C-alpha positions in Angstrom: 36.3 -6.2 20.8 36.9 -8.8 23.5 34.8 -9.0 26.7 37.6 -7.6 28.9 38.0 -4.4 26.8 34.2 -4.1 26.5 33.9 -4.4 30.4 36.7 -1.8 30.9 34.9 0.7 28.5 31.6 0.0 30.3 33.3 0.8 33.7 34.7 4.0 32.2 31.2 4.9 30.9 29.9 4.7 34.5 32.8 6.8 35.9 32.2 9.5 33.2 28.5 9.6 34.0 29.3 10.1 37.7 31.8 12.9 36.8 29.2 14.4 34.5 26.7 14.5 37.4 29.2 16.3 39.6 30.1 18.8 36.9 26.3 19.4 36.4 26.0 20.1 40.1 28.8 22.7 39.9 27.1 24.3 36.9 23.8 24.5 38.8 25.4 26.0 41.8 27.2 28.6 39.7 23.9 29.3 37.8 22.1 29.8 41.1 24.8 32.1 42.4 24.5 34.2 39.1 20.7 34.2 39.3 20.9 35.5 42.9 23.1 38.4 42.0 21.4 41.8 41.7 21.0 42.8 38.1 23.7 45.4 38.3 26.2 42.8 39.6 25.2 40.4 36.8 26.3 43.1 34.3 29.6 43.7 36.1 32.9 41.9 35.4 32.1 39.5 38.1 28.8 38.6 36.5 30.4 38.2 33.1 33.0 35.9 34.6 30.3 33.8 36.2 28.4 33.6 32.8 31.6 32.6 31.1 32.3 29.9 33.7 28.7 28.5 33.2 29.3 28.4 29.4 32.6 26.6 29.8 31.1 24.1 32.2 28.2 23.4 29.8 30.9 22.7 27.1 32.5 20.2 29.5 29.2 18.5 30.0 28.7 18.3 26.2 32.1 16.7 25.9 31.4 14.2 28.6 28.1 13.3 26.9 29.9 12.9 23.6 32.5 10.6 25.2 29.7 8.4 26.6 28.0 8.3 23.2 31.3 7.2 21.6 31.9 4.5 24.3 28.4 3.1 23.6 29.2 3.0 19.9 32.5 1.3 20.5 31.0 -1.3 22.8 28.4 -2.4 20.2 
């Protein structure tokens, strides 16, 4: 891989890390909102949707981490 493509991938790595941080912030806010719900509300449809959203967001984070790992491997 030439230096230009390596630099472009490195720049993308940084952007993905920034996005991952923002997604983690959203997940943390949703988790805090869920944790603040009364137990009865946590068991309701609203609570279940919140838990599903948290789970989906965690999958997004995992995917972004995997993308960063793959970029690191490609750069080497």
